[in-house]
TORGUFI-475357 format. One record per residue (C-alpha): residue number from 1; residue in one letter; z, y, x. Coordinates in steps of 0.05 Angstrom, whole numbers. Layout:
% TORGUFI-475357
+------+------+--------+--------+--------+
: resi : resn :      Z :      Y :      X :
+------+------+--------+--------+--------+
:  NUM :    a :      Z :      Y :      X :
...
+------+------+--------+--------+--------+
% end
This chain:
% TORGUFI-475357
+------+------+--------+--------+--------+
: resi : resn :      Z :      Y :      X :
+------+------+--------+--------+--------+
:    1 :    m :  -3225 :  -2106 :   -623 :
:    2 :    s :  -3262 :  -2054 :   -581 :
:    3 :    q :  -3304 :  -2002 :   -604 :
:    4 :    r :  -3341 :  -1956 :   -561 :
:    5 :    d :  -3345 :  -1880 :   -548 :
:    6 :    p :  -3389 :  -1836 :   -535 :
:    7 :    g :  -3384 :  -1830 :   -460 :
:    8 :    g :  -3397 :  -1896 :   -455 :
:    9 :    m :  -3319 :  -1927 :   -455 :
:   10 :    n :  -3293 :  -1984 :   -482 :
:   11 :    t :  -3231 :  -1959 :   -533 :
:   12 :    t :  -3174 :  -2003 :   -565 :
:   13 :    p :  -3155 :  -1989 :   -639 :
:   14 :    g :  -3089 :  -1941 :   -627 :
:   15 :    s :  -3115 :  -1921 :   -553 :
:   16 :    m :  -3154 :  -1863 :   -539 :
:   17 :    s :  -3186 :  -1870 :   -469 :
:   18 :    m :  -3195 :  -1800 :   -417 :
:   19 :    s :  -3241 :  -1795 :   -358 :
:   20 :    n :  -3229 :  -1740 :   -311 :
:   21 :    s :  -3318 :  -1730 :   -318 :
:   22 :    s :  -3340 :  -1671 :   -352 :
:   23 :    s :  -3404 :  -1704 :   -359 :
:   24 :    g :  -3370 :  -1750 :   -414 :
:   25 :    g :  -3396 :  -1811 :   -381 :
:   26 :    y :  -3354 :  -1861 :   -344 :
:   27 :    d :  -3359 :  -1851 :   -273 :
:   28 :    s :  -3332 :  -1910 :   -232 :
:   29 :    m :  -3303 :  -1860 :   -183 :
:   30 :    n :  -3249 :  -1833 :   -234 :
:   31 :    m :  -3196 :  -1856 :   -262 :
:   32 :    k :  -3203 :  -1892 :   -327 :
:   33 :    m :  -3122 :  -1879 :   -362 :
:   34 :    m :  -3106 :  -1895 :   -430 :
:   35 :    m :  -3062 :  -1852 :   -475 :
:   36 :    h :  -3032 :  -1888 :   -532 :
:   37 :    m :  -3028 :  -1865 :   -609 :
:   38 :    s :  -2982 :  -1932 :   -637 :
:   39 :    f :  -2929 :  -1954 :   -592 :
:   40 :    y :  -2942 :  -2019 :   -560 :
:   41 :    w :  -2895 :  -2052 :   -500 :
:   42 :    g :  -2910 :  -2059 :   -426 :
:   43 :    k :  -2899 :  -2029 :   -356 :
:   44 :    d :  -2964 :  -1993 :   -348 :
:   45 :    a :  -2926 :  -1929 :   -387 :
:   46 :    i :  -2948 :  -1850 :   -358 :
:   47 :    i :  -2873 :  -1820 :   -372 :
:   48 :    l :  -2863 :  -1756 :   -361 :
:   49 :    f :  -2914 :  -1733 :   -287 :
:   50 :    s :  -2981 :  -1761 :   -298 :
:   51 :    g :  -2987 :  -1816 :   -250 :
:   52 :    w :  -2917 :  -1837 :   -254 :
:   53 :    p :  -2891 :  -1902 :   -252 :
:   54 :    e :  -2945 :  -1919 :   -221 :
:   55 :    q :  -2954 :  -1987 :   -260 :
:   56 :    r :  -2896 :  -2017 :   -210 :
:   57 :    l :  -2847 :  -2058 :   -238 :
:   58 :    g :  -2788 :  -2026 :   -209 :
:   59 :    m :  -2809 :  -1957 :   -221 :
:   60 :    y :  -2816 :  -1962 :   -294 :
:   61 :    v :  -2741 :  -1991 :   -287 :
:   62 :    l :  -2725 :  -1923 :   -254 :
:   63 :    a :  -2759 :  -1885 :   -303 :
:   64 :    l :  -2729 :  -1920 :   -363 :
:   65 :    f :  -2665 :  -1912 :   -329 :
:   66 :    f :  -2687 :  -1837 :   -315 :
:   67 :    v :  -2697 :  -1834 :   -393 :
:   68 :    f :  -2636 :  -1865 :   -408 :
:   69 :    v :  -2581 :  -1811 :   -366 :
:   70 :    l :  -2627 :  -1759 :   -404 :
:   71 :    a :  -2615 :  -1785 :   -471 :
:   72 :    l :  -2536 :  -1794 :   -446 :
:   73 :    a :  -2535 :  -1724 :   -421 :
:   74 :    v :  -2562 :  -1690 :   -482 :
:   75 :    e :  -2499 :  -1713 :   -523 :
:   76 :    v :  -2436 :  -1702 :   -474 :
:   77 :    l :  -2464 :  -1630 :   -464 :
:   78 :    s :  -2478 :  -1627 :   -538 :
:   79 :    v :  -2401 :  -1613 :   -537 :
:   80 :    s :  -2395 :  -1527 :   -519 :
:   81 :    p :  -2349 :  -1515 :   -461 :
:   82 :    d :  -2290 :  -1482 :   -471 :
:   83 :    v :  -2281 :  -1424 :   -467 :
:   84 :    k :  -2217 :  -1398 :   -437 :
:   85 :    i :  -2167 :  -1343 :   -482 :
:   86 :    g :  -2179 :  -1275 :   -443 :
:   87 :    t :  -2254 :  -1287 :   -413 :
:   88 :    n :  -2300 :  -1245 :   -420 :
:   89 :    p :  -2350 :  -1242 :   -485 :
:   90 :    i :  -2399 :  -1232 :   -441 :
:   91 :    m :  -2397 :  -1292 :   -387 :
:   92 :    g :  -2361 :  -1329 :   -439 :
:   93 :    g :  -2424 :  -1323 :   -489 :
:   94 :    a :  -2468 :  -1329 :   -418 :
:   95 :    m :  -2433 :  -1391 :   -400 :
:   96 :    q :  -2455 :  -1430 :   -472 :
:   97 :    a :  -2521 :  -1400 :   -469 :
:   98 :    s :  -2531 :  -1443 :   -406 :
:   99 :    v :  -2509 :  -1498 :   -413 :
:  100 :    y :  -2539 :  -1503 :   -499 :
:  101 :    g :  -2607 :  -1468 :   -453 :
:  102 :    l :  -2593 :  -1548 :   -411 :
:  103 :    k :  -2585 :  -1590 :   -457 :
:  104 :    m :  -2647 :  -1559 :   -492 :
:  105 :    v :  -2685 :  -1572 :   -429 :
:  106 :    l :  -2662 :  -1648 :   -429 :
:  107 :    a :  -2674 :  -1663 :   -495 :
:  108 :    y :  -2748 :  -1637 :   -493 :
:  109 :    m :  -2766 :  -1680 :   -429 :
:  110 :    v :  -2726 :  -1748 :   -472 :
:  111 :    m :  -2782 :  -1715 :   -531 :
:  112 :    l :  -2834 :  -1717 :   -477 :
:  113 :    s :  -2819 :  -1792 :   -453 :
:  114 :    l :  -2822 :  -1805 :   -531 :
:  115 :    m :  -2884 :  -1799 :   -523 :
:  116 :    s :  -2914 :  -1843 :   -490 :
:  117 :    f :  -2904 :  -1889 :   -551 :
:  118 :    n :  -2869 :  -1947 :   -501 :
:  119 :    i :  -2820 :  -1992 :   -540 :
:  120 :    g :  -2779 :  -1998 :   -473 :
:  121 :    v :  -2777 :  -1916 :   -467 :
:  122 :    f :  -2758 :  -1909 :   -538 :
:  123 :    i :  -2702 :  -1963 :   -530 :
:  124 :    v :  -2671 :  -1931 :   -476 :
:  125 :    a :  -2672 :  -1869 :   -499 :
:  126 :    v :  -2640 :  -1897 :   -573 :
:  127 :    i :  -2583 :  -1940 :   -531 :
:  128 :    g :  -2579 :  -1869 :   -485 :
:  129 :    h :  -2563 :  -1827 :   -546 :
:  130 :    a :  -2515 :  -1879 :   -572 :
:  131 :    f :  -2479 :  -1877 :   -510 :
:  132 :    g :  -2477 :  -1808 :   -490 :
:  133 :    f :  -2453 :  -1810 :   -577 :
:  134 :    f :  -2396 :  -1862 :   -562 :
:  135 :    l :  -2363 :  -1821 :   -496 :
:  136 :    v :  -2368 :  -1759 :   -533 :
:  137 :    k :  -2326 :  -1796 :   -599 :
:  138 :    s :  -2289 :  -1842 :   -559 :
:  139 :    r :  -2254 :  -1773 :   -506 :
:  140 :    a :  -2250 :  -1734 :   -567 :
:  141 :    l :  -2203 :  -1789 :   -608 :
:  142 :    a :  -2163 :  -1795 :   -536 :
:  143 :    t :  -2150 :  -1728 :   -537 :
:  144 :    a :  -2132 :  -1724 :   -610 :
:  145 :    n :  -2090 :  -1785 :   -611 :
:  146 :    k :  -2056 :  -1751 :   -547 :
:  147 :    a :  -2034 :  -1687 :   -574 :
:  148 :    a :  -2026 :  -1722 :   -641 :
:  149 :    a :  -1963 :  -1778 :   -601 :
:  150 :    a :  -1939 :  -1706 :   -560 :
:  151 :    s :  -1931 :  -1665 :   -632 :
:  152 :    f :  -1893 :  -1732 :   -665 :
:  153 :    s :  -1844 :  -1753 :   -605 :
:  154 :    a :  -1827 :  -1668 :   -600 :
:  155 :    t :  -1809 :  -1673 :   -672 :
:  156 :    g :  -1776 :  -1739 :   -669 :
:  157 :    v :  -1731 :  -1714 :   -612 :
:  158 :    a :  -1707 :  -1649 :   -658 :
:  159 :    a :  -1711 :  -1687 :   -722 :
:  160 :    k :  -1641 :  -1735 :   -684 :
:  161 :    v :  -1618 :  -1673 :   -652 :
+------+------+--------+--------+--------+
% end
């Protein structure tokens, strides 16, 4: 079911046509671009930058990998960096603020990617966040287990003596 918009371009429900023409009419020299307003499946998406991934499968897969890495990085950067005791408070605060700023830039890039309403982008963003969370939490658990084992072995040796 298609509808005719006032500019003369056919649109489908859930999408919005955008034209570079200032007159509002369809000009054959201008590229017709679809901006979806609901989730859709397919490689014909515009992710972050105009013309990217250029409706090619290889570039679409690269874009999905890029979104996955962005989402993973957001989760990895969610752990505050350790500041050594005796560090200048200004330098320590600047380091933590820089990491937080980078995390926010990456998080907003993931959000803007999701605004393409492409289901593939949505799925890899969720998987990237989940895998990043898994990496962060498994590392924290391994560190806690190592500390507990060291503490237990130290107290076990002291009890035997």
